[in-house]
C-alpha positions, 0 to 999 in steps of 0.5 A: 482452375483448380483452386488450393487453400492457403493459410494467413495467420495474423494476430489482434489485440483482444482483452485478457482480463481485468485488473483493480489496484486499491490501497487500504489502510493497516492499524497498528496499536503501537505502545511507547514508555514515555518519562514525565515528572511532577512536582511534590511539596517538600517542607523543612522543618527547621527550629527557629532562634529567634522568634523577632526573625520569624516573620508573620504570615500575612493574611490567614496564613494560608499558603497556596502552590501549585504544583505541575506535571508533564503528561504526554502530549500524543499527535498524529502524522501522516507522511510519504514512505513509500512511492508505487509505480504500476507500469504493463509491459508485453510478455511475447510469445509463440503460439502453434496454429493447426489448420486444415488445408484443402487443395483440389486435385484434378483426376483424368482416366483415359479412356482408349476405347473411342467409338465415333 
């Protein structure tokens, strides 16, 4: 009985690489110009015609006026801007397998000189 090697090829899934996915926060500075208003005290002087028409100030003659101004108010809000999906796909390719096969061969020598 003579034997010969045969080649059988199959595939096995093995780990190839590890991928780490992370996200980071990038900080940027924004400069915006905001228009603001402020109140200013305006005094208008008018000549008095008849002194009887002028009312005397109450108390010690001091008048208190509160002036107001607008100031920028900053608030931050985090809003989602992008949805990222991650998937894995299989890519099909071909590999070439080389193997050396051995086969048994029977050598037969014919001897013509047969002596009993």
